[in-house]
C-alpha positions as a Markdown table, in Angstrom:
| # | Residue | x | y | z |
|---|---|---|---|---|
| 1 | Met | 47.1 | 102.5 | 96.5 |
| 2 | Leu | 49.0 | 104.9 | 94.2 |
| 3 | Lys | 46.6 | 107.8 | 95.1 |
| 4 | Asn | 47.8 | 107.8 | 98.7 |
| 5 | Asp | 51.5 | 107.3 | 97.8 |
| 6 | Ala | 53.4 | 110.3 | 99.2 |
| 7 | Arg | 56.6 | 109.5 | 97.2 |
| 8 | Leu | 54.5 | 109.4 | 94.0 |
| 9 | Ser | 53.1 | 112.9 | 94.7 |
| 10 | Leu | 56.6 | 114.1 | 95.1 |
| 11 | Ile | 57.6 | 112.6 | 91.8 |
| 12 | Arg | 54.6 | 114.4 | 90.1 |
| 13 | Ser | 55.6 | 117.7 | 91.6 |
| 14 | Trp | 59.3 | 117.2 | 90.6 |
| 15 | Leu | 58.4 | 116.4 | 87.0 |
| 16 | Thr | 55.8 | 119.2 | 86.5 |
| 17 | Arg | 57.0 | 122.0 | 88.7 |
| 18 | Asp | 60.8 | 121.6 | 88.9 |
| 19 | Leu | 61.4 | 120.2 | 85.4 |
| 20 | Gly | 58.5 | 122.0 | 83.8 |
| 21 | Trp | 57.1 | 119.0 | 81.9 |
| 22 | Arg | 53.5 | 118.1 | 81.2 |
| 23 | Ile | 52.9 | 114.4 | 81.9 |
| 24 | Gly | 50.2 | 111.9 | 81.2 |
| 25 | Arg | 49.6 | 108.7 | 83.1 |
| 26 | Ile | 52.0 | 107.3 | 85.8 |
| 27 | Ser | 51.9 | 103.5 | 86.4 |
| 28 | Val | 54.1 | 101.0 | 88.3 |
| 29 | Ala | 56.8 | 99.6 | 86.0 |
| 30 | Ser | 58.7 | 97.3 | 88.4 |
| 31 | Ala | 60.4 | 96.8 | 91.8 |
| 32 | Asp | 63.6 | 95.0 | 92.6 |
| 33 | Ala | 65.2 | 93.2 | 95.5 |
| 34 | Ser | 66.0 | 96.6 | 97.2 |
| 35 | Phe | 63.9 | 99.5 | 98.3 |
| 36 | Arg | 63.9 | 101.0 | 94.8 |
| 37 | Arg | 60.8 | 101.3 | 92.8 |
| 38 | Tyr | 60.3 | 102.2 | 89.1 |
| 39 | Phe | 57.4 | 104.1 | 87.6 |
| 40 | Arg | 56.5 | 104.4 | 83.9 |
| 41 | Val | 55.5 | 108.0 | 82.9 |
| 42 | Ser | 53.6 | 108.2 | 79.6 |
| 43 | Arg | 53.2 | 111.3 | 77.4 |
| 44 | Gly | 49.6 | 110.5 | 76.7 |
| 45 | Asp | 47.8 | 113.3 | 75.0 |
| 46 | Val | 50.4 | 115.9 | 76.0 |
| 47 | Asp | 51.8 | 118.0 | 73.1 |
| 48 | Pro | 55.3 | 116.7 | 72.2 |
| 49 | Ala | 56.5 | 120.3 | 72.4 |
| 50 | Ala | 55.9 | 120.2 | 76.2 |
| 51 | Trp | 57.5 | 116.8 | 76.6 |
| 52 | Ala | 61.3 | 117.1 | 76.8 |
| 53 | Pro | 62.7 | 113.7 | 75.6 |
| 54 | Lys | 61.9 | 112.2 | 72.2 |
| 55 | Ala | 60.0 | 109.2 | 73.5 |
| 56 | Asp | 56.5 | 108.3 | 74.4 |
| 57 | Thr | 57.4 | 106.9 | 77.8 |
| 58 | Leu | 60.0 | 107.4 | 80.4 |
| 59 | Ile | 61.0 | 105.6 | 83.6 |
| 60 | Val | 61.3 | 107.3 | 87.0 |
| 61 | Met | 63.4 | 105.6 | 89.7 |
| 62 | Asp | 62.3 | 106.2 | 93.2 |
| 63 | Ala | 65.2 | 105.6 | 95.7 |
| 64 | Pro | 64.1 | 106.8 | 99.1 |
| 65 | Pro | 67.0 | 108.7 | 100.8 |
| 66 | Gly | 68.3 | 107.0 | 103.9 |
| 67 | Lys | 67.6 | 103.6 | 102.3 |
| 68 | Glu | 69.0 | 104.0 | 98.8 |
| 69 | Asp | 71.7 | 106.3 | 97.3 |
| 70 | Ile | 71.4 | 107.3 | 93.6 |
| 71 | Val | 74.9 | 108.7 | 93.4 |
| 72 | Pro | 76.6 | 105.3 | 92.6 |
| 73 | Tyr | 74.0 | 104.6 | 90.0 |
| 74 | Leu | 74.7 | 107.9 | 88.2 |
| 75 | Lys | 78.4 | 107.3 | 88.4 |
| 76 | Val | 78.4 | 103.8 | 87.1 |
| 77 | Ser | 75.8 | 104.7 | 84.4 |
| 78 | Ser | 78.2 | 107.2 | 82.9 |
| 79 | Leu | 81.1 | 104.8 | 83.0 |
| 80 | Leu | 79.1 | 102.0 | 81.3 |
| 81 | Glu | 78.0 | 104.4 | 78.6 |
| 82 | Gln | 81.6 | 105.3 | 77.9 |
| 83 | Ala | 82.4 | 101.6 | 77.6 |
| 84 | Gly | 79.7 | 101.2 | 74.9 |
| 85 | Ala | 77.0 | 99.4 | 76.9 |
| 86 | His | 73.4 | 100.4 | 76.3 |
| 87 | Val | 72.2 | 101.6 | 79.7 |
| 88 | Pro | 69.1 | 103.8 | 80.3 |
| 89 | His | 70.1 | 107.3 | 79.4 |
| 90 | Val | 69.6 | 109.7 | 82.3 |
| 91 | His | 67.6 | 112.8 | 81.4 |
| 92 | Ala | 67.4 | 114.4 | 84.9 |
| 93 | Ser | 68.1 | 113.5 | 88.5 |
| 94 | Asp | 67.6 | 114.8 | 92.1 |
| 95 | Ala | 70.0 | 113.2 | 94.5 |
| 96 | Lys | 68.5 | 114.9 | 97.6 |
| 97 | Arg | 65.0 | 113.5 | 97.0 |
| 98 | Gly | 66.3 | 110.2 | 95.4 |
| 99 | Phe | 64.7 | 110.6 | 91.9 |
| 100 | Ile | 66.1 | 109.8 | 88.4 |
| 101 | Val | 64.1 | 110.1 | 85.2 |
| 102 | Met | 65.6 | 107.9 | 82.4 |
| 103 | Glu | 65.1 | 106.2 | 79.1 |
| 104 | Asp | 62.5 | 103.4 | 79.0 |
| 105 | Leu | 64.1 | 100.2 | 77.7 |
| 106 | Gly | 60.8 | 98.3 | 77.6 |
| 107 | Asp | 59.3 | 95.4 | 79.6 |
| 108 | Thr | 60.9 | 92.4 | 77.9 |
| 109 | Gln | 63.5 | 90.8 | 80.1 |
| 110 | Tyr | 66.0 | 88.3 | 78.6 |
| 111 | Leu | 64.5 | 85.7 | 81.0 |
| 112 | Ser | 61.1 | 85.7 | 79.3 |
| 113 | Arg | 62.7 | 85.2 | 75.8 |
| 114 | Leu | 65.2 | 82.6 | 77.0 |
| 115 | Ala | 62.3 | 80.6 | 78.7 |
| 116 | Thr | 60.8 | 80.1 | 75.2 |
| 117 | Gly | 63.9 | 78.2 | 74.1 |
| 118 | Arg | 64.0 | 80.2 | 70.8 |
| 119 | Gly | 67.1 | 82.3 | 69.8 |
| 120 | Val | 69.0 | 81.3 | 72.9 |
| 121 | Asp | 72.5 | 81.3 | 71.2 |
| 122 | Lys | 71.8 | 84.7 | 69.5 |
| 123 | Leu | 70.7 | 86.3 | 72.8 |
| 124 | Tyr | 73.7 | 85.0 | 74.7 |
| 125 | Gly | 76.0 | 86.0 | 71.8 |
| 126 | Glu | 74.8 | 89.6 | 72.1 |
| 127 | Ala | 75.1 | 89.6 | 75.9 |
| 128 | Leu | 78.6 | 88.1 | 75.8 |
| 129 | Thr | 79.7 | 90.7 | 73.2 |
| 130 | Thr | 78.4 | 93.5 | 75.5 |
| 131 | Leu | 80.2 | 92.0 | 78.5 |
| 132 | Ala | 83.5 | 91.8 | 76.5 |
| 133 | Asn | 83.2 | 95.5 | 75.7 |
| 134 | Ile | 82.5 | 96.3 | 79.4 |
| 135 | Gln | 85.5 | 94.3 | 80.5 |
| 136 | Val | 88.0 | 95.4 | 77.8 |
| 137 | Arg | 86.8 | 98.9 | 76.8 |
| 138 | Gly | 85.8 | 99.6 | 80.4 |
| 139 | Leu | 89.2 | 98.6 | 81.9 |
| 140 | Arg | 90.2 | 102.3 | 82.5 |
| 141 | Ala | 86.7 | 103.0 | 83.9 |
| 142 | Ala | 87.2 | 100.1 | 86.3 |
| 143 | Ala | 90.0 | 102.0 | 88.0 |
| 144 | Ala | 87.4 | 104.5 | 89.2 |
| 145 | Leu | 85.4 | 101.7 | 91.0 |
| 146 | Pro | 86.0 | 100.4 | 94.5 |
| 147 | Pro | 87.9 | 97.1 | 94.6 |
| 148 | Tyr | 86.1 | 93.8 | 95.0 |
| 149 | Asp | 88.7 | 92.7 | 97.6 |
| 150 | Arg | 88.8 | 90.6 | 100.7 |
| 151 | Ala | 86.3 | 92.7 | 102.8 |
| 152 | Pro | 83.3 | 92.5 | 100.4 |
| 153 | Leu | 84.1 | 88.9 | 99.4 |
| 154 | Glu | 84.1 | 87.8 | 103.0 |
| 155 | Arg | 81.0 | 89.9 | 103.9 |
| 156 | Glu | 79.1 | 88.3 | 101.1 |
| 157 | Leu | 80.1 | 84.7 | 102.0 |
| 158 | Asn | 79.0 | 85.2 | 105.6 |
| 159 | Leu | 75.5 | 85.8 | 104.5 |
| 160 | Met | 75.0 | 82.0 | 103.9 |
| 161 | Pro | 75.7 | 80.8 | 107.5 |
| 162 | Glu | 73.6 | 83.6 | 109.0 |
| 163 | Trp | 70.5 | 83.6 | 106.7 |
| 164 | Phe | 70.5 | 80.4 | 104.7 |
| 165 | Leu | 71.9 | 77.9 | 107.2 |
| 166 | Gly | 70.8 | 79.5 | 110.5 |
| 167 | Lys | 67.6 | 81.4 | 109.8 |
| 168 | His | 66.2 | 79.3 | 106.9 |
| 169 | Leu | 67.4 | 75.8 | 107.7 |
| 170 | Gly | 67.6 | 76.2 | 111.4 |
| 171 | Leu | 71.1 | 74.6 | 111.4 |
| 172 | Glu | 73.5 | 75.2 | 114.2 |
| 173 | Leu | 77.1 | 74.6 | 113.2 |
| 174 | Ser | 79.5 | 72.7 | 115.4 |
| 175 | Pro | 83.1 | 74.1 | 116.0 |
| 176 | Glu | 84.4 | 71.6 | 113.4 |
| 177 | Glu | 81.8 | 72.6 | 110.8 |
| 178 | Arg | 82.6 | 76.3 | 111.4 |
| 179 | Ala | 86.2 | 75.5 | 110.8 |
| 180 | Leu | 85.4 | 73.7 | 107.6 |
| 181 | Val | 83.3 | 76.7 | 106.4 |
| 182 | Thr | 86.0 | 79.2 | 107.4 |
| 183 | Val | 88.9 | 77.5 | 105.5 |
| 184 | Thr | 86.7 | 76.9 | 102.4 |
| 185 | Tyr | 85.9 | 80.6 | 102.4 |
| 186 | Glu | 89.6 | 81.5 | 102.8 |
| 187 | Phe | 90.4 | 79.3 | 99.7 |
| 188 | Leu | 87.6 | 80.9 | 97.6 |
| 189 | Ile | 88.8 | 84.5 | 98.6 |
| 190 | Asn | 92.4 | 83.7 | 97.7 |
| 191 | Glu | 91.3 | 82.3 | 94.3 |
| 192 | Ala | 89.2 | 85.3 | 93.6 |
| 193 | Leu | 92.1 | 87.7 | 94.3 |
| 194 | Leu | 94.3 | 85.7 | 91.9 |
| 195 | Gln | 92.1 | 86.5 | 88.9 |
| 196 | Pro | 92.6 | 89.4 | 86.5 |
| 197 | Gln | 90.7 | 92.4 | 87.7 |
| 198 | Val | 88.1 | 94.0 | 85.4 |
| 199 | Phe | 84.8 | 96.1 | 85.5 |
| 200 | Val | 82.3 | 93.9 | 87.4 |
| 201 | His | 78.5 | 94.6 | 87.1 |
| 202 | Arg | 77.8 | 92.1 | 89.9 |
| 203 | Asp | 74.3 | 91.2 | 88.7 |
| 204 | Tyr | 74.8 | 90.6 | 85.0 |
| 205 | His | 71.9 | 88.0 | 84.5 |
| 206 | Ser | 68.7 | 87.5 | 82.6 |
| 207 | Arg | 66.5 | 89.7 | 84.8 |
| 208 | Asn | 68.9 | 92.7 | 84.4 |
| 209 | Leu | 69.3 | 92.4 | 80.6 |
| 210 | Met | 66.5 | 93.8 | 78.4 |
| 211 | Val | 65.5 | 92.9 | 74.9 |
| 212 | Leu | 65.4 | 96.4 | 73.3 |
| 213 | Pro | 62.5 | 97.6 | 71.1 |
| 214 | Asn | 62.8 | 97.3 | 67.3 |
| 215 | Asp | 65.1 | 100.2 | 66.5 |
| 216 | Asn | 68.0 | 98.4 | 64.8 |
| 217 | Arg | 70.2 | 98.5 | 67.9 |
| 218 | Ser | 72.1 | 95.4 | 68.7 |
| 219 | Gly | 72.9 | 94.1 | 72.2 |
| 220 | Pro | 70.8 | 94.0 | 75.3 |
| 221 | Gly | 69.8 | 97.0 | 77.5 |
| 222 | Val | 71.7 | 96.7 | 80.8 |
| 223 | Ile | 70.1 | 97.7 | 84.1 |
| 224 | Asp | 70.6 | 97.4 | 87.9 |
| 225 | Phe | 74.4 | 98.1 | 87.8 |
| 226 | Gln | 74.8 | 100.6 | 90.7 |
| 227 | Asp | 76.8 | 98.1 | 92.8 |
| 228 | Ala | 79.6 | 97.7 | 90.3 |
| 229 | Leu | 83.1 | 97.0 | 91.5 |
| 230 | Arg | 86.6 | 96.3 | 90.1 |
| 231 | Gly | 86.9 | 92.5 | 90.5 |
| 232 | Pro | 87.5 | 89.0 | 89.1 |
| 233 | Val | 87.2 | 88.5 | 85.3 |
| 234 | Gly | 85.0 | 85.4 | 85.8 |
| 235 | Tyr | 82.3 | 87.0 | 88.0 |
| 236 | Asp | 79.9 | 88.5 | 85.5 |
| 237 | Leu | 80.4 | 85.6 | 83.1 |
| 238 | Val | 79.3 | 83.1 | 85.7 |
| 239 | Ser | 76.4 | 85.4 | 86.7 |
| 240 | Leu | 75.2 | 85.2 | 83.1 |
| 241 | Leu | 75.8 | 81.6 | 82.2 |
| 242 | Lys | 75.0 | 80.0 | 85.6 |
| 243 | Asp | 72.0 | 82.2 | 86.1 |
| 244 | Cys | 70.0 | 81.6 | 89.3 |
| 245 | Tyr | 66.7 | 81.9 | 87.4 |
| 246 | Ile | 67.3 | 79.6 | 84.4 |
| 247 | Ser | 69.8 | 76.7 | 83.8 |
| 248 | Trp | 71.6 | 75.1 | 80.8 |
| 249 | Ser | 73.6 | 71.9 | 80.3 |
| 250 | Arg | 77.3 | 71.9 | 81.4 |
| 251 | Glu | 78.3 | 71.1 | 77.8 |
| 252 | Arg | 76.5 | 74.2 | 76.5 |
| 253 | Ile | 78.0 | 76.4 | 79.3 |
| 254 | Glu | 81.5 | 75.2 | 78.6 |
| 255 | Arg | 81.0 | 76.0 | 74.8 |
| 256 | Trp | 79.9 | 79.5 | 75.6 |
| 257 | Val | 82.9 | 80.0 | 78.1 |
| 258 | Arg | 85.4 | 78.8 | 75.5 |
| 259 | Gly | 84.0 | 81.1 | 72.9 |
| 260 | Tyr | 84.0 | 84.0 | 75.3 |
| 261 | Arg | 87.7 | 83.4 | 76.2 |
| 262 | Arg | 88.6 | 83.5 | 72.5 |
| 263 | Val | 86.8 | 86.9 | 72.1 |
| 264 | Leu | 88.5 | 88.3 | 75.1 |
| 265 | Gly | 91.9 | 87.0 | 73.9 |
| 266 | Asn | 91.4 | 88.6 | 70.5 |
| 267 | Leu | 90.7 | 91.9 | 72.2 |
| 268 | Gly | 94.0 | 91.6 | 74.1 |
| 269 | Ala | 92.7 | 90.8 | 77.6 |
| 270 | Asn | 94.3 | 88.5 | 80.1 |
| 271 | Val | 92.6 | 85.1 | 79.6 |
| 272 | Gly | 95.0 | 82.9 | 81.6 |
| 273 | Asp | 97.5 | 80.3 | 80.4 |
| 274 | Ser | 94.9 | 77.7 | 79.3 |
| 275 | Glu | 91.3 | 76.9 | 78.8 |
| 276 | Tyr | 91.4 | 74.9 | 82.0 |
| 277 | Gln | 92.7 | 77.8 | 84.1 |
| 278 | Phe | 89.9 | 80.1 | 82.6 |
| 279 | Met | 87.3 | 77.5 | 83.4 |
| 280 | Arg | 88.6 | 77.1 | 86.9 |
| 281 | Trp | 88.4 | 80.9 | 87.4 |
| 282 | Phe | 84.8 | 80.7 | 86.1 |
| 283 | Asp | 83.7 | 77.8 | 88.4 |
| 284 | Leu | 85.4 | 79.0 | 91.6 |
| 285 | Ile | 84.2 | 82.5 | 91.5 |
| 286 | Gly | 80.8 | 81.0 | 90.8 |
| 287 | Val | 80.9 | 79.1 | 94.1 |
| 288 | Gln | 81.6 | 82.4 | 95.9 |
| 289 | Arg | 78.7 | 84.1 | 94.1 |
| 290 | His | 76.2 | 81.4 | 94.6 |
| 291 | Ile | 77.0 | 81.0 | 98.3 |
| 292 | Lys | 76.4 | 84.7 | 98.6 |
| 293 | Val | 73.1 | 84.4 | 96.7 |
| 294 | Leu | 71.8 | 81.6 | 98.9 |
| 295 | Gly | 72.2 | 84.0 | 101.9 |
| 296 | Ile | 70.6 | 86.9 | 100.0 |
| 297 | Phe | 67.6 | 84.9 | 98.8 |
| 298 | Ala | 66.9 | 83.6 | 102.3 |
| 299 | Arg | 67.3 | 87.1 | 103.7 |
| 300 | Leu | 64.8 | 88.5 | 101.1 |
| 301 | Trp | 62.2 | 86.2 | 102.6 |
| 302 | His | 63.0 | 86.2 | 106.3 |
| 303 | Arg | 63.8 | 89.9 | 106.6 |
| 304 | Asp | 61.9 | 91.6 | 103.7 |
| 305 | Gly | 59.0 | 89.2 | 103.2 |
| 306 | Lys | 59.7 | 88.5 | 99.5 |
| 307 | Ile | 58.9 | 84.8 | 99.3 |
| 308 | Gly | 59.3 | 84.4 | 95.5 |
| 309 | Tyr | 63.1 | 83.9 | 95.8 |
| 310 | Leu | 62.7 | 80.7 | 97.8 |
| 311 | Ala | 61.8 | 78.9 | 94.6 |
| 312 | Asp | 65.3 | 79.8 | 93.2 |
| 313 | Leu | 67.2 | 78.3 | 96.2 |
| 314 | Pro | 67.4 | 74.7 | 94.9 |
| 315 | Leu | 69.1 | 75.6 | 91.6 |
| 316 | Thr | 71.5 | 78.0 | 93.3 |
| 317 | Phe | 72.4 | 75.3 | 95.8 |
| 318 | Glu | 73.0 | 72.8 | 93.0 |
| 319 | Tyr | 75.3 | 75.2 | 91.3 |
| 320 | Val | 77.5 | 75.3 | 94.4 |
| 321 | Arg | 77.6 | 71.5 | 94.8 |
| 322 | Asp | 78.2 | 70.9 | 91.1 |
| 323 | Ala | 81.3 | 73.2 | 91.0 |
| 324 | Cys | 82.6 | 71.9 | 94.3 |
| 325 | Arg | 82.6 | 68.3 | 92.9 |
| 326 | Arg | 84.8 | 69.4 | 90.1 |
| 327 | Tyr | 87.8 | 70.6 | 92.1 |
| 328 | Pro | 89.7 | 68.5 | 94.8 |
| 329 | Glu | 90.1 | 71.5 | 97.1 |
| 330 | Leu | 86.3 | 71.7 | 97.5 |
| 331 | Val | 85.3 | 68.0 | 97.5 |
| 332 | Glu | 85.2 | 67.8 | 101.3 |
| 333 | Phe | 83.0 | 70.9 | 101.5 |
| 334 | Glu | 80.6 | 69.4 | 98.9 |
| 335 | Arg | 80.4 | 66.1 | 100.9 |
| 336 | Trp | 79.5 | 68.1 | 104.0 |
| 337 | Leu | 76.8 | 70.0 | 102.0 |
| 338 | Ala | 75.4 | 66.7 | 100.7 |
| 339 | Trp | 75.3 | 65.1 | 104.2 |
| 340 | Arg | 74.3 | 68.0 | 106.4 |
| 341 | Val | 72.6 | 70.7 | 104.4 |
| 342 | Ala | 70.9 | 69.1 | 101.3 |
| 343 | Pro | 68.3 | 67.1 | 103.3 |
| 344 | Leu | 67.1 | 70.2 | 105.1 |
| 345 | Leu | 66.4 | 72.4 | 102.0 |
| 346 | Ala | 63.2 | 71.0 | 100.6 |
| 347 | Pro | 61.4 | 70.7 | 104.0 |
| 348 | Ala | 62.5 | 74.2 | 105.0 |
| 349 | Asn | 61.1 | 75.6 | 101.7 |
| 350 | Ala | 57.8 | 73.8 | 102.2 |
| 351 | Arg | 57.5 | 74.9 | 105.8 |
| 352 | Glu | 58.1 | 78.6 | 104.8 |
| 353 | Arg | 55.7 | 78.5 | 101.8 |
| 354 | Asp | 52.9 | 77.1 | 104.1 |
| 355 | Lys | 53.4 | 79.9 | 106.6 |
| 356 | Pro | 51.4 | 82.6 | 104.9 |
| 357 | Ala | 48.5 | 80.2 | 104.2 |
| 358 | Arg | 48.1 | 79.2 | 107.8 |
| 359 | Ala | 45.1 | 80.8 | 109.5 |
| 360 | Arg | 46.1 | 82.9 | 112.5 |
| 361 | Pro | 44.2 | 82.2 | 115.7 |
| 362 | Lys | 41.2 | 84.6 | 116.1 |
| 363 | Val | 41.4 | 86.8 | 119.1 |
| 364 | Lys | 38.0 | 87.5 | 120.6 |
| 365 | Ala | 37.3 | 91.2 | 121.0 |
| 366 | Lys | 36.9 | 92.3 | 124.6 |
| 367 | Leu | 34.0 | 94.5 | 125.5 |
| 368 | Lys | 34.9 | 97.8 | 127.1 |
| 369 | Leu | 33.2 | 98.0 | 130.5 |
| 370 | Lys | 32.7 | 100.9 | 132.9 |
| 371 | Pro | 34.6 | 100.6 | 136.3 |
| 372 | Lys | 31.5 | 99.5 | 138.3 |
| 373 | Ala | 30.5 | 96.9 | 135.7 |
| 374 | Lys | 34.1 | 95.7 | 135.7 |
| 375 | Ala | 34.0 | 95.2 | 139.5 |
| 376 | Lys | 30.7 | 93.3 | 139.3 |
| 377 | Ala | 32.1 | 91.1 | 136.5 |
| 378 | Lys | 35.2 | 90.2 | 138.5 |
| 379 | Ala | 33.1 | 89.4 | 141.6 |
| 380 | Lys | 30.9 | 87.0 | 139.5 |
| 381 | Ala | 33.9 | 85.4 | 138.0 |
| 382 | Lys | 35.4 | 84.7 | 141.5 |
| 383 | Ala | 32.1 | 83.3 | 142.7 |
| 384 | Lys | 31.9 | 80.9 | 139.8 |
| 385 | Ala | 35.5 | 79.8 | 140.0 |
| 386 | Lys | 36.0 | 76.7 | 142.2 |
| 387 | Pro | 39.3 | 75.7 | 143.7 |
| 388 | Lys | 41.0 | 73.1 | 141.6 |
| 389 | Arg | 41.7 | 69.8 | 143.3 |
| 390 | Lys | 45.2 | 68.5 | 143.1 |
| 391 | Pro | 45.3 | 65.3 | 141.1 |
| 392 | Lys | 46.3 | 62.2 | 143.1 |
| 393 | Pro | 49.8 | 61.0 | 142.3 |
| 394 | Lys | 49.7 | 57.9 | 140.2 |
| 395 | Pro | 51.5 | 54.8 | 141.8 |
| 396 | Lys | 54.8 | 54.1 | 140.2 |
| 397 | Ser | 54.6 | 51.0 | 138.1 |
| 398 | Arg | 57.4 | 48.6 | 138.1 |
| 399 | Pro | 59.2 | 48.4 | 134.7 |
| 400 | Thr | 58.0 | 45.4 | 132.8 |
| 401 | Asn | 60.2 | 43.2 | 130.7 |
| 402 | Lys | 59.0 | 45.2 | 127.6 |
| 403 | Ala | 60.0 | 48.5 | 129.1 |
| 404 | Ala | 63.5 | 47.1 | 130.0 |
| 405 | Val | 64.0 | 45.9 | 126.4 |
| 406 | Ala | 62.9 | 49.2 | 125.0 |
| 407 | Lys | 65.4 | 51.0 | 127.3 |
| 408 | Lys | 68.2 | 48.8 | 126.1 |
| 409 | Lys | 67.3 | 49.6 | 122.5 |
| 410 | Val | 67.4 | 53.3 | 123.2 |
| 411 | Val | 70.8 | 53.0 | 124.8 |
| 412 | Arg | 72.1 | 51.0 | 121.7 |
| 413 | Val | 70.7 | 53.6 | 119.3 |
| 414 | Ser | 72.3 | 56.5 | 121.3 |
| 415 | Arg | 75.6 | 54.7 | 121.2 |
| 416 | Thr | 75.4 | 54.2 | 117.4 |
| 417 | Ala | 74.4 | 57.8 | 116.9 |
| 418 | Gly | 77.4 | 58.9 | 119.1 |
| 419 | Lys | 79.8 | 56.7 | 117.0 |
| 420 | Lys | 78.4 | 58.3 | 113.8 |
| 421 | Thr | 78.8 | 61.8 | 115.2 |
| 422 | Arg | 82.4 | 61.1 | 116.3 |
| 423 | Lys | 83.2 | 59.7 | 112.9 |
| 424 | Ala | 81.7 | 62.8 | 111.2 |
| 425 | Lys | 83.8 | 65.0 | 113.4 |
| 426 | Arg | 87.0 | 63.1 | 112.5 |
| 427 | Val | 86.1 | 63.4 | 108.8 |
| 428 | Ile | 85.5 | 67.2 | 109.1 |
| 429 | Lys | 88.8 | 67.7 | 111.0 |
| 430 | Arg | 90.7 | 65.8 | 108.3 |
| 431 | Ser | 88.9 | 67.9 | 105.7 |
| 432 | Val | 89.9 | 71.1 | 107.5 |
| 433 | Arg | 93.6 | 70.1 | 107.6 |
| 434 | Arg | 93.6 | 69.3 | 103.9 |
| 435 | Ile | 91.9 | 72.6 | 103.0 |
| 436 | Leu | 94.2 | 74.6 | 105.2 |
| 437 | Lys | 97.2 | 73.2 | 103.4 |
| 438 | Arg | 95.7 | 74.1 | 100.0 |
| 439 | Ala | 94.8 | 77.6 | 101.3 |
| 440 | Lys | 98.4 | 78.1 | 102.4 |
| 441 | Arg | 99.6 | 77.2 | 98.9 |
| 442 | Gly | 97.1 | 79.6 | 97.4 |
| 443 | Gly | 98.3 | 82.4 | 99.8 |
| 444 | Arg | 101.9 | 81.8 | 98.7 |
| 445 | Lys | 100.9 | 82.0 | 95.0 |
| 446 | Leu | 99.0 | 85.2 | 95.6 |
| 447 | Ala | 102.0 | 86.7 | 97.5 |
| 448 | Ala | 104.4 | 85.7 | 94.6 |
| 449 | Arg | 102.1 | 87.2 | 92.0 |
| 450 | Arg | 102.0 | 90.5 | 94.0 |
| 451 | Arg | 105.8 | 90.6 | 94.2 |
| 452 | Arg | 106.1 | 90.0 | 90.4 |
| 453 | Ser | 103.6 | 92.8 | 89.7 |
| 454 | Arg | 105.5 | 95.2 | 91.9 |
| 455 | Arg | 108.8 | 94.4 | 90.1 |
| 456 | Leu | 107.1 | 95.0 | 86.7 |
| 457 | His | 105.8 | 98.4 | 87.8 |
| 458 | Lys | 109.1 | 99.6 | 89.2 |
């Protein structure tokens, strides 16, 4: 497969002709949820004098132009290095062809170590220390990033109705349900904008943190950061501690959050008025993130054919429900998720997992005939074909007593279903009214905060 890879041939040419390096073996290192691919280039038997970096292996990122852009990656990589994070050092790049050759951080993801259950607190301690440096030391660097404001927050939230609810679950929302979703999203956006704004990696979790090789360097290697923005302080924290690929008890998560708040406070960062407020920031931005991830995981299967992420949907969905249960503004939304959405998830996952295993109907190959042979075949087919007789209409049978009883039962059931539907609509309308009131309060708070900040900066 690699022998016929046109992009790989371009990479070889770039490394050897343009950069003047002699290289050994090239193998696939990994691929991610985008169109990017990563190759590991080994020095092999090449003389170290002809091999530029002081390492036995390097990683080459292949980001096809038109599908991926390496410029944001190069920009954010430089900003994170300045903030003290260990990101793969870039040795060379070619923006036109979409290639970057960088430091190799190894194959050991945090996830594989965490799954063993050993050294969990140490690993999270190092990851949280790195995150604190990014958020505090990288505060000036964050000013160079685009804002994580209303537009991206709303765009991400809308992935769930389109891909998770519609495409994956086959759920059509009623006008009342759409209203409930809309006002819930408005509340979440307002809450996100109220949080202190910091450098946000946007995917700071166990698959994007690497356990570095034994060279006495502390902290994880950080990868996949090219989508960084300036946004809510709780975002990367909830990405790490409410990881979509591994879960921990609420008690343990709260202990880590409290400890992280103390570290940030000691570094002079804005950590809110109380532990409750900081925890609220953490949980509510978590709802926004996990709603987005539900949509992304469904899209990765239905659009890109990556079925592995379906197994992570139940945990991500549970994160949403658990956080919603903890705050009165989201209780009604959680009830709707429990009543309308939760029963559909397991059957939908099972149905989609079975799809690739189903045998497709075999199509019989048609013989190519010459024109004369075709005409003869058609004539024979017409001769064999006999006109179909129309079936005689069956006499209409009079409804028996059993049929009448069954009809009455159907009417009763439909009336009961109608009553339940009307009741559900009333509940949703009440929920929408409540959430709208709370959203207005949140909007007033946001406006007041903006006025205060303007007065301070005058």
